[in-house]
C-alpha positions as CSV (number, residue, x, y, z in Angstrom):
1,M,-4.4,4.2,-28.1
2,E,-2.5,4.8,-31.3
3,A,-4.4,4.5,-34.7
4,E,-1.8,1.5,-35.6
5,L,-2.5,-0.4,-32.3
6,R,-5.7,0.3,-32.6
7,N,-6.2,-0.9,-36.2
8,A,-4.2,-4.3,-34.9
9,V,-7.2,-4.7,-32.1
10,G,-9.6,-4.5,-35.0
11,R,-7.9,-7.3,-36.9
12,L,-7.3,-9.4,-34.1
13,R,-11.3,-8.8,-33.2
14,V,-12.6,-9.4,-37.4
15,D,-9.8,-11.7,-38.5
16,R,-8.4,-13.5,-35.4
17,D,-4.8,-12.6,-36.8
18,I,-1.7,-13.3,-34.8
19,S,0.5,-11.1,-36.3
20,A,-1.8,-8.6,-34.5
21,L,-2.0,-10.5,-31.9
22,E,1.6,-10.1,-31.5
23,R,1.9,-6.2,-32.1
24,I,-0.6,-6.1,-29.2
25,Y,1.3,-8.4,-27.0
26,A,4.6,-6.3,-28.1
27,S,2.9,-2.9,-26.5
28,F,0.9,-4.3,-23.9
29,K,3.3,-7.1,-22.1
30,R,5.2,-4.9,-19.7
31,S,2.1,-3.0,-18.5
32,I,0.6,-6.3,-17.6
33,Y,3.3,-8.0,-16.3
34,V,3.9,-5.3,-13.6
35,T,0.4,-5.6,-12.8
36,C,0.3,-9.5,-12.5
37,L,3.8,-9.1,-10.4
38,R,2.2,-6.1,-7.7
39,M,-0.9,-8.1,-7.5
40,S,1.0,-11.6,-7.3
41,G,4.2,-10.5,-5.5
42,N,6.0,-13.6,-7.1
43,A,8.0,-13.0,-10.6
44,A,7.5,-16.4,-11.8
45,D,3.8,-16.2,-11.4
46,A,3.6,-12.9,-13.2
47,E,5.3,-14.0,-16.3
48,D,2.4,-17.2,-16.1
49,L,-0.3,-14.7,-15.5
50,T,1.1,-12.5,-18.4
51,H,0.9,-15.4,-20.7
52,D,-2.4,-16.3,-19.4
53,T,-3.9,-12.9,-20.2
54,F,-2.9,-12.7,-23.9
55,V,-4.3,-16.3,-24.1
56,E,-7.8,-15.3,-22.5
57,A,-7.8,-12.3,-24.5
58,Y,-7.4,-14.2,-27.4
59,R,-9.8,-16.5,-26.5
60,A,-12.3,-13.8,-25.3
61,I,-11.7,-11.1,-28.2
62,G,-15.4,-11.4,-29.3
63,S,-16.8,-9.9,-26.1
64,L,-14.8,-6.6,-26.5
65,R,-17.0,-3.9,-27.2
66,S,-14.6,-1.5,-29.1
67,E,-11.4,-1.4,-29.5
68,E,-11.1,2.0,-27.6
69,A,-12.2,-0.4,-24.5
70,F,-9.3,-3.0,-25.1
71,P,-6.6,-1.1,-22.7
72,G,-9.1,-1.6,-19.4
73,W,-10.0,-4.9,-20.7
74,I,-7.1,-6.5,-21.2
75,C,-6.2,-5.1,-17.7
76,R,-9.7,-6.6,-16.1
77,I,-8.5,-10.1,-17.6
78,A,-5.3,-9.7,-15.8
79,A,-6.8,-8.5,-12.7
80,N,-9.6,-11.3,-12.4
81,L,-7.0,-13.8,-13.5
82,C,-4.6,-12.3,-10.4
83,I,-7.4,-12.7,-8.1
84,D,-8.4,-16.1,-9.1
85,H,-4.6,-17.1,-8.9
86,D,-4.7,-16.0,-5.3
87,R,-7.8,-17.7,-4.2
88,S,-6.1,-20.8,-5.8
89,E,-3.1,-20.2,-3.9
90,K,-4.9,-19.4,-0.5
91,R,-6.7,-22.7,-0.9
92,K,-3.5,-24.9,-1.2
93,R,-1.7,-22.9,1.8
94,S,-4.5,-23.9,3.6
95,A,-4.6,-27.2,2.7
96,A,-0.9,-27.4,3.3
97,G,-1.0,-25.9,6.8
98,L,0.8,-22.9,6.2
99,A,0.5,-20.1,8.0
100,S,1.7,-17.0,6.3
101,A,0.1,-15.9,3.0
102,A,3.0,-13.4,2.3
103,R,5.4,-13.5,-0.3
104,P,7.5,-10.7,0.0
105,D,10.4,-10.2,-3.2
106,P,13.6,-11.3,-1.6
107,A,15.3,-9.2,-3.9
108,G,14.2,-6.0,-2.2
109,E,15.2,-7.0,1.1
110,T,17.3,-4.3,1.6
111,D,16.6,-1.5,4.8
112,G,16.9,1.5,3.0
113,G,16.3,3.1,-0.4
114,P,14.3,2.2,-3.2
115,A,15.1,-1.6,-3.5
116,G,14.0,-1.7,0.5
117,L,11.2,0.6,0.2
118,A,9.9,-1.6,-3.1
119,G,10.2,-5.1,-1.2
120,R,8.6,-3.6,1.8
121,L,5.6,-2.3,-0.6
122,Q,5.5,-5.9,-2.0
123,A,5.1,-7.0,1.2
124,A,2.4,-5.2,2.3
125,L,0.5,-5.2,-1.0
126,S,0.7,-9.6,-0.5
127,E,-1.0,-8.9,2.9
128,L,-3.9,-7.2,1.8
129,P,-7.1,-9.2,0.6
130,A,-7.2,-9.9,-3.1
131,D,-10.2,-7.1,-3.7
132,Q,-8.4,-4.1,-1.9
133,R,-5.3,-5.3,-3.9
134,A,-6.4,-5.0,-7.1
135,A,-8.2,-1.9,-6.5
136,F,-4.6,-0.5,-5.3
137,V,-2.7,-1.8,-8.1
138,L,-4.9,-0.7,-10.7
139,G,-5.6,2.7,-9.1
140,P,-3.0,4.5,-7.2
141,I,-0.1,2.4,-8.7
142,R,-1.4,2.0,-12.5
143,R,-3.4,5.3,-12.4
144,M,-6.6,3.5,-14.2
145,P,-9.9,5.5,-13.7
146,Y,-12.1,4.6,-10.9
147,S,-14.9,4.0,-13.4
148,E,-12.5,1.6,-15.5
149,I,-11.3,-0.4,-12.0
150,A,-15.2,-0.5,-11.3
151,E,-15.8,-2.0,-14.7
152,A,-12.7,-3.9,-14.5
153,L,-13.9,-5.7,-10.9
154,S,-17.5,-5.8,-11.0
155,C,-17.8,-3.2,-8.3
156,S,-19.6,0.3,-7.9
157,V,-17.0,3.4,-8.0
158,D,-17.7,3.9,-4.3
159,A,-16.5,0.3,-3.9
160,V,-13.5,0.6,-5.4
161,K,-12.7,4.2,-3.6
162,M,-13.7,2.4,-0.4
163,R,-11.4,-0.4,-1.1
164,V,-8.6,1.9,-2.3
165,S,-8.9,3.9,1.0
166,R,-8.6,0.7,2.9
167,A,-5.7,-0.5,1.0
168,R,-4.0,2.8,1.4
169,R,-4.2,2.9,4.9
170,A,-3.1,-0.6,5.6
171,V,-0.2,-0.2,3.0
172,I,0.9,3.2,4.9
173,G,0.7,1.3,8.1
174,K,2.5,-1.5,7.2
175,L,5.3,0.4,5.5
176,G,5.5,2.7,8.7
177,P,8.2,5.8,8.4
178,L,9.3,6.3,4.9
179,P,13.2,6.9,4.5
180,D,14.6,10.3,4.2
181,R,15.2,10.9,0.2
182,E,18.9,11.7,-0.7
183,E,19.1,15.6,-2.5
């Protein structure tokens, strides 16, 4: 993490400086949004979850151990909010009697190419259990170290490896054959 950003995190921790929060938001909003989008499968929900992540980070900044831990800490907040949101949505669907939990992005519903693959990936992710989806999004997609994922999800590194492995098998099974790359 760059020095200016580390200083902003420090100012937010000590002074609860709003301009520091704005700097942090500008630096992290895209990666948090992408994480929320992959975990929720819905752009509107991802926007709300991204906003909620920064509100919660501001509220809980006192629990941050050090400025260097901020990227993993805010990612953990986003992942936990997404998992809670997923549970809430499942309860709503169950109460409404809806059978399907899948919410693929209609923008990626083409047969081939990157857009079609992205839509199929999102559909496959939406069918994973929340714990596997979180581990898969944070690991293979976000490339977060397993030790940080374990801390974010409050589980062991071995549990993260198991969740990623199971998620990878399920996603590959759902995606089926991948299209040939055009040269």
